[in-house]
Structures are given as structure tokens and as C-alpha cells.
C-alpha positions as CSV (number, residue, x, y, z in Angstrom):
1,M,-51.1,-47.0,13.7
2,L,-47.3,-46.7,13.5
3,L,-47.4,-44.0,10.8
4,R,-50.0,-42.1,12.9
5,N,-47.6,-42.1,15.9
6,I,-44.7,-41.0,13.8
7,F,-46.8,-38.1,12.4
8,I,-47.8,-37.1,15.9
9,F,-44.2,-37.2,17.2
10,F,-42.9,-34.9,14.4
11,F,-45.9,-32.6,14.8
12,L,-45.3,-32.2,18.5
13,S,-41.5,-31.8,18.0
14,H,-42.1,-29.0,15.5
15,F,-44.7,-27.4,17.7
16,A,-42.3,-27.5,20.7
17,H,-39.5,-25.9,18.6
18,A,-41.9,-23.3,17.3
19,T,-43.0,-22.3,20.7
20,A,-39.5,-22.4,22.2
21,Q,-38.0,-20.1,19.5
22,P,-40.0,-17.0,20.5
23,A,-39.4,-17.6,24.2
24,A,-35.6,-17.9,23.7
25,F,-35.7,-14.8,21.5
26,R,-37.5,-12.8,24.2
27,T,-34.8,-14.0,26.7
28,F,-32.1,-12.9,24.2
29,L,-33.8,-9.5,23.7
30,S,-34.1,-8.9,27.4
31,G,-30.4,-8.2,27.6
32,F,-30.7,-5.2,25.2
33,K,-31.9,-1.7,26.0
34,K,-34.9,-0.3,24.2
35,C,-34.3,2.9,22.2
36,T,-36.2,5.3,19.9
37,Q,-33.3,6.4,17.6
38,I,-30.0,5.0,16.4
39,N,-26.7,6.7,17.4
40,M,-23.3,5.6,18.7
41,T,-24.6,4.6,22.2
42,S,-27.3,2.4,20.6
43,F,-24.6,-0.2,19.7
44,G,-23.4,-0.7,23.3
45,E,-21.3,0.8,26.1
46,R,-17.7,1.7,25.5
47,T,-16.6,-0.2,28.6
48,I,-16.9,-4.0,28.2
49,S,-18.0,-6.0,31.2
50,D,-19.2,-9.6,31.6
51,S,-22.8,-8.3,32.0
52,V,-22.9,-6.9,28.4
53,L,-21.4,-9.9,26.7
54,I,-23.6,-12.4,24.7
55,D,-23.3,-16.1,25.3
56,N,-22.3,-17.3,21.8
57,D,-23.3,-20.9,22.3
58,M,-26.7,-20.2,23.9
59,Y,-27.8,-17.6,21.4
60,A,-25.9,-18.7,18.3
61,R,-29.2,-18.9,16.3
62,F,-29.8,-15.1,16.9
63,L,-26.4,-14.0,15.9
64,P,-25.4,-13.1,12.3
65,P,-23.3,-15.8,10.7
66,I,-19.6,-15.2,9.9
67,Q,-19.5,-15.1,6.1
68,D,-16.7,-15.8,3.8
69,D,-16.0,-12.1,3.1
70,C,-15.9,-11.3,6.8
71,L,-12.6,-10.1,8.1
72,C,-13.2,-11.9,11.5
73,G,-12.4,-15.5,12.1
74,Q,-15.1,-17.6,13.7
75,D,-13.0,-18.3,16.8
76,D,-11.7,-14.8,17.2
77,V,-15.1,-13.1,17.8
78,F,-17.2,-12.1,20.8
79,W,-20.4,-10.2,20.8
80,Q,-21.7,-7.3,23.0
81,K,-25.2,-6.3,23.7
82,G,-26.5,-2.9,22.5
83,S,-30.1,-1.7,21.9
84,Y,-33.3,-2.7,20.1
85,M,-36.1,-0.9,18.4
86,E,-39.6,-2.2,17.4
87,R,-41.1,-1.1,14.2
88,G,-44.0,-2.6,12.4
89,G,-43.7,-6.4,12.0
90,F,-40.0,-6.6,12.8
91,I,-37.4,-5.8,15.4
92,T,-34.1,-4.0,14.8
93,I,-31.1,-4.8,17.0
94,M,-27.8,-2.9,17.3
95,L,-24.8,-4.7,18.7
96,K,-21.0,-4.9,18.5
97,R,-18.9,-7.7,17.1
98,H,-15.4,-7.6,18.6
99,C,-12.7,-9.2,16.4
100,Q,-9.4,-10.0,18.1
101,D,-7.4,-10.7,14.9
102,Y,-8.8,-8.6,12.1
103,K,-7.8,-9.8,8.6
104,D,-7.4,-6.3,7.0
105,G,-3.6,-6.5,6.4
106,N,-2.7,-4.3,9.3
107,S,-1.4,-7.1,11.6
108,Q,2.0,-6.3,10.2
109,Y,1.9,-3.0,12.0
110,F,0.1,-4.0,15.3
111,I,0.8,-6.9,17.6
112,E,-2.9,-6.9,18.5
113,N,-5.1,-5.9,15.6
114,D,-8.4,-5.6,17.4
115,V,-11.3,-4.1,15.6
116,T,-15.0,-3.6,16.6
117,D,-17.7,-4.0,14.0
118,Y,-21.0,-2.1,14.5
119,M,-23.7,-4.6,13.5
120,L,-27.3,-3.9,12.5
121,V,-29.7,-6.9,12.5
122,T,-33.4,-7.2,11.7
123,Y,-35.6,-10.0,13.1
124,S,-39.1,-11.2,12.7
125,R,-41.2,-11.1,15.9
126,D,-40.4,-14.8,16.6
127,G,-36.6,-14.3,16.3
128,K,-35.9,-15.2,12.7
129,I,-33.0,-13.1,11.1
130,L,-34.4,-11.1,8.2
131,D,-31.2,-9.1,7.3
132,F,-28.0,-7.9,8.8
133,K,-25.1,-5.6,7.8
134,T,-21.9,-4.2,9.2
135,V,-22.3,-0.5,9.3
136,G,-19.0,0.6,10.9
137,H,-15.6,-0.3,12.1
138,D,-13.6,1.0,15.1
139,G,-10.0,0.3,15.9
140,R,-6.5,1.7,15.7
141,A,-6.9,2.3,11.9
142,Y,-10.6,3.2,11.9
143,F,-13.2,5.4,13.5
144,T,-17.0,5.5,13.3
145,R,-19.5,8.3,13.9
146,I,-23.2,7.4,13.9
147,V,-26.0,10.0,14.2
148,P,-29.8,9.8,13.6
149,S,-31.2,10.9,10.2
150,G,-34.8,11.7,9.7
151,Q,-37.3,9.2,11.0
152,A,-36.0,6.2,13.0
153,P,-34.6,3.7,12.3
154,N,-32.7,5.8,9.6
155,F,-29.2,7.0,10.5
156,L,-26.0,8.3,9.0
157,V,-22.5,6.8,9.5
158,E,-19.2,8.6,8.9
159,Q,-16.5,5.9,8.5
160,G,-12.9,6.9,8.7
161,S,-10.0,4.7,7.5
162,L,-6.4,5.5,8.2
163,D,-4.4,6.2,5.0
164,D,-1.1,5.1,6.4
165,C,-0.8,2.9,9.5
166,T,2.9,3.7,9.9
167,S,1.9,7.2,10.9
168,I,0.8,5.7,14.3
169,L,4.2,4.0,14.7
170,R,6.1,7.2,13.8
171,Y,4.3,9.5,16.3
172,Q,2.8,11.5,13.3
173,D,-0.6,13.1,12.9
174,L,-3.2,10.7,11.6
175,T,-4.9,11.4,8.2
176,Y,-8.1,9.5,7.4
177,T,-10.3,9.1,4.4
178,V,-13.8,9.6,5.6
179,R,-16.9,8.3,3.7
180,T,-20.5,8.9,4.7
181,Y,-23.3,6.3,4.4
182,E,-27.0,6.5,4.9
183,Y,-28.9,3.5,6.3
184,N,-32.6,2.8,6.4
185,V,-34.8,-0.2,7.0
186,S,-37.6,-1.1,4.6
187,P,-41.0,-2.2,5.8
188,D,-40.1,-5.9,5.1
189,G,-37.0,-5.6,7.4
190,K,-34.4,-5.3,4.6
191,I,-31.4,-3.0,5.4
192,K,-30.6,-0.4,2.6
193,E,-27.2,1.3,2.3
194,R,-26.5,4.5,0.3
195,T,-23.3,6.4,-0.1
196,T,-23.7,10.2,0.3
197,G,-21.3,12.9,-0.9
198,T,-17.7,12.3,-1.8
199,A,-14.8,11.0,0.3
200,Q,-13.1,13.6,2.5
201,K,-9.7,13.8,4.2
202,E,-9.6,14.4,7.9
203,T,-6.4,14.9,10.0
204,I,-6.4,14.1,13.7
205,K,-3.5,15.6,15.6
206,N,-1.4,13.2,17.6
207,P,-1.8,14.5,21.2
208,E,1.7,13.0,22.0
209,N,3.2,15.7,19.8
210,D,2.0,18.4,22.2
211,R,4.2,17.1,25.0
212,T,7.0,19.4,26.1
213,P,10.3,18.3,24.5
214,I,12.7,17.0,27.0
215,R,15.5,19.3,28.3
216,F,19.1,18.0,28.3
217,E,19.4,18.2,32.1
218,E,16.3,16.1,32.4
219,F,17.6,13.7,29.8
220,M,20.9,13.3,31.8
221,S,18.9,12.5,35.0
222,Y,17.9,9.2,33.4
223,F,21.5,8.1,33.5
224,K,23.9,7.4,36.3
225,K,27.4,8.9,36.1
226,W,30.3,6.5,35.7
227,D,33.5,7.3,37.6
228,N,35.3,4.0,37.6
229,P,38.8,3.9,36.0
230,Y,38.0,1.1,33.6
231,V,35.6,0.2,30.8
232,N,33.5,-2.9,30.8
233,D,29.9,-4.2,30.2
234,S,28.7,-2.5,33.4
235,L,28.4,0.7,31.4
236,F,25.3,-0.9,29.9
237,I,23.6,-1.9,33.1
238,P,20.6,0.3,33.9
239,S,20.3,2.0,37.3
240,P,17.2,2.3,39.5
241,P,14.4,3.3,39.0
242,Y,14.8,1.6,35.6
243,A,12.7,4.0,33.6
244,D,12.9,4.0,29.8
245,L,13.6,7.2,28.0
246,P,10.4,9.0,27.1
247,F,9.4,9.3,23.5
248,P,8.6,11.2,21.4
249,E,9.9,13.8,23.9
250,C,13.5,12.7,23.4
251,F,13.3,13.3,19.6
252,S,14.2,16.9,20.5
253,L,17.7,15.5,21.4
254,I,18.1,12.1,19.6
255,P,17.5,11.9,15.8
256,D,14.8,9.6,14.7
257,T,17.1,8.2,12.1
258,L,19.2,6.0,14.4
259,D,17.2,2.9,13.5
260,C,15.7,1.7,10.2
261,G,14.7,-1.8,11.2
262,C,12.0,-0.9,13.7
263,W,9.2,1.7,13.9
264,P,10.0,4.5,16.4
265,R,7.0,3.6,18.6
266,D,8.2,-0.1,18.8
267,L,11.6,0.9,20.0
268,Q,12.6,0.7,23.7
269,W,15.5,2.9,24.8
270,T,17.0,1.9,28.2
271,P,19.3,4.5,29.8
272,C,22.4,3.1,31.6
273,R,25.5,5.2,32.5
274,Y,27.2,8.3,31.2
275,I,30.8,9.6,31.2
276,E,31.7,13.3,31.2
277,S,34.8,14.4,29.3
278,K,36.3,17.9,28.8
279,E,34.5,18.3,25.5
280,G,31.2,16.6,26.1
281,Y,29.2,13.6,27.3
282,F,29.0,9.9,26.4
283,F,25.7,8.2,27.2
284,F,25.4,4.4,27.2
285,V,22.0,3.2,26.1
286,V,20.4,-0.1,25.0
287,K,18.0,0.2,22.1
288,S,15.8,-2.8,21.7
289,C,13.1,-3.9,19.3
290,M,10.8,-6.8,19.8
291,T,8.7,-6.3,16.7
292,P,11.0,-5.3,13.8
293,H,9.4,-4.5,10.4
294,R,12.6,-5.2,8.4
295,A,15.0,-7.3,10.6
296,P,14.1,-11.0,10.6
297,S,14.1,-11.3,14.4
298,P,14.0,-9.2,17.5
299,Y,17.3,-7.4,18.3
300,A,19.1,-5.0,20.7
301,D,21.8,-2.5,20.0
302,Y,24.3,-1.4,22.7
303,M,25.0,2.2,21.7
304,V,27.0,5.2,22.8
305,L,25.5,8.6,22.2
306,E,27.9,11.5,22.2
307,F,26.7,15.1,23.0
308,C,28.5,18.4,23.2
309,K,28.6,20.3,26.5
310,D,25.6,22.4,25.4
311,G,23.5,19.3,24.9
312,T,23.8,19.2,21.1
313,F,23.8,15.7,19.6
314,R,27.1,14.9,18.0
315,E,27.1,11.2,16.9
316,A,26.1,7.7,17.8
317,S,28.2,4.5,17.9
318,N,26.7,1.1,17.8
319,V,29.1,-1.0,20.0
320,F,27.3,-4.3,19.8
321,H,24.3,-5.7,17.9
322,I,22.6,-8.8,19.1
323,T,19.6,-10.7,17.7
324,D,17.4,-13.4,19.2
325,D,18.9,-16.1,17.0
326,M,22.5,-15.4,18.0
327,D,24.1,-17.9,20.3
328,I,26.3,-15.9,22.7
329,K,27.2,-17.8,25.8
330,D,28.8,-14.9,27.7
331,L,27.3,-11.6,26.7
332,S,29.2,-9.7,29.4
333,S,32.6,-10.8,28.3
334,A,31.7,-10.3,24.6
335,L,30.5,-6.8,25.3
336,T,33.6,-5.9,27.4
337,L,35.9,-7.2,24.7
338,R,34.1,-5.2,22.0
339,L,34.4,-2.1,24.1
340,K,38.2,-2.6,24.6
341,S,38.8,-3.5,21.0
342,S,37.1,-0.6,19.4
343,L,40.3,1.3,18.7
344,D,38.9,2.9,15.6
345,S,36.2,4.5,17.6
346,V,36.9,8.1,18.5
347,I,34.3,7.8,21.2
348,I,35.9,4.9,23.0
349,E,39.4,6.5,22.7
350,E,38.0,9.7,24.2
351,I,36.6,7.8,27.1
352,Y,40.1,6.3,27.8
353,R,41.7,9.7,27.6
354,K,39.2,11.2,30.0
355,L,39.8,8.5,32.5
356,I,43.6,8.7,32.3
357,Y,43.6,12.5,32.7
358,K,41.3,12.3,35.6
359,K,43.0,9.7,37.7
360,E,46.7,10.1,38.3
361,D,47.0,6.7,39.9
362,L,46.0,5.1,36.6
363,F,49.6,5.4,35.5
364,K,50.4,2.6,37.9
365,P,51.5,-0.4,35.8
366,E,48.8,-2.7,37.1
367,M,46.1,-0.2,36.1
368,L,47.5,0.6,32.7
369,R,47.1,-3.0,31.7
370,T,43.4,-2.4,31.5
371,F,43.8,-0.1,28.5
372,P,44.7,-0.9,24.9
373,D,48.4,-0.7,24.2
374,S,48.0,2.0,21.5
375,I,46.5,4.4,24.1
376,T,48.7,3.7,27.1
377,Q,51.9,4.2,24.9
378,R,50.7,7.6,23.8
379,H,50.0,8.8,27.4
């Protein structure tokens, strides 16, 4: 009698599970759009909203497992609904897997290395996964193009992979290696992949390079003129509206070789003050890098950029270099001291000369004490 009851219990449990699986799969399927061919839009909308996201916990049994060779971590993934197609005795579903920390080695270039995988999954009518495959990647270093091919559900994928990720960080045009794959699904639901043709190179122009180079007058407008008869750290205090210098537009005036520890796109140039002399201009700017690729920690350089009267760049002087791991209790005093002690700098000396020539009252003894002795003695 006891054995009979145990048998009935397991039979009913199995029957309940068997009937619940198709019902849950139909609920899962109801969030997808029905389609007749496979293209880019079949895998989901470009805009991600809560309504198109899949509940990972509720529908885990219907989602492809994260395998050992997958570049996505289990905890770094979320799924997006796409479309489905019914063919014969199985169902094909197209969806996206968004990976928030893609393990392709490009994290050294991007703070957020987000990549989207285009996933193709086949199911039996009751929701059992028959096969699945990643058919494309999309991200800062990838692009995917998907078009129908012949009879559905066959389709072609052009997969582009960026040759050099540093080209993004250098404002350069982007060159990709593009490979073409053909996918089809067999009558038993197995996904077949075939490479077609040979790899091709494709260069996509960086639209930022089409921006109009900045004019010198416009460049000057980012700085506030300094007319005070002294030199201190206030030369490196930015003025409203606190807008950074625009790049790559400013590369028409500032060489891109002034920093080798940070990629150009990761640099932030903060304009501060400028001083006009008889021969040219001196611009005070703070160049900072939060994600250096060579330096061990974030840093900032307090620089003076010298230009001729016609706007031609002459030279740059790095007055002060500071890193995150430096313990400087009074940066203002340290910066002022560095400015006043830079006697070997032609730039700083020229600034003193300009100020002395401009202000006759600077020859008063109490004012001359603000200048280095070697300069006041000569004037």
C-alpha cells in the first residue's frame, strides 16, 4: 500500500511538472513578437525598456546557459525579448544577451566594456531547448548586420571586429575586419553555421573628424584674461561657465603629443586664465586623466601653453604634476611656490616682465617683493 502511494505521488508530481512546462513556455513566448523572417529587428528593439526585459529568475529554464567559453559572467548578464518563428515541430527565438563586463580583453581601453550578443535559440513545442548559438556581437569594438537569406529561418550575418581599439581613443577612423556567416536551422532544430567568402576590411569614418577646427579667437574665449600684478595659484582657477576645451577641434591648435600617459579621448582640458605679452599669449590650463593607460594612477598637470600673436603654438610648460597617491596638504601654496621658483622657465620670466612693463606702480618696494630677486634686480 505504501509503495503504491509513493508511486502515485511521483506520477502526479511528474504529470504536474509536464503540464506546467508548456504553460510556462507559452507565457514566456507571449512577450515575443511573431515574425516571418530573421533580420536585425528580429532580435529586439534598439531602445531598452523594462517592458522588453526578461525576468531571469522566472524564466531561467528557457534561457541558454552561460557556458565556460562565454565572455559574459553569470552575474553581469540581462536578457531582452525579440521575436519568434514557428517552423515544423520546433520554435525559433531571437533575443539579445546584454553583457555589462565583456571578457574580450578590451576593458583596458573602456571603463564600461558593454557588449550585446545576438542569440538564436530553438525549442521543442513544450519549451525544451534544442540548440542555441551566439550569431553576432555589438559594442564599441563590434558591429553586426543581419539580413534574410533564402527561405526562413535562414539568414546572413556580417560581423565586424575593430582591428585596433586605441583608434577610438585617438579620434581616428575605425578599421574593422568583417566576416560573413550563413545560418540555417535543420528540421530537427539544430543550428548550422557556415563561413562564406573571405574576411574583408571596412573603414568607418569618425564623424568627430568632420567638426570644424577651432579658431584661435574662439579658443581664447574659453579663458579669462589675467591683469593682476602678481602670480599665484589663481591662474589655474577656471572661470564660469566652466566648459572644458572641445576636442578633437582643439587639435588644430594644440599638438596631440603633449601627453603620453593617457589616451587623447580620456584627457580633460580645463581652461583657466591667460596673460597677454608683447610677443604672444600664455594660457593656463589643467590637463587631467582619470584612466591612464601608462601611469599607475590618475593624475593632473598644471600647464602653461604659449602661443604667438598669430595663434601659432610655440611651446608648453608643465608647471606642476600631481597624482592621486601624492599627499599634498596645501596644493594652493605648493602651486604658487612652484610658479615663483620656476626661474629657468622662459615662460614664467616673460610673464613677470610683461607685468612689470605694464604696471608702473609695480616698482614700489612693497610690490617688488612679490617677484624673484633675479628678475627685480634686472628691472
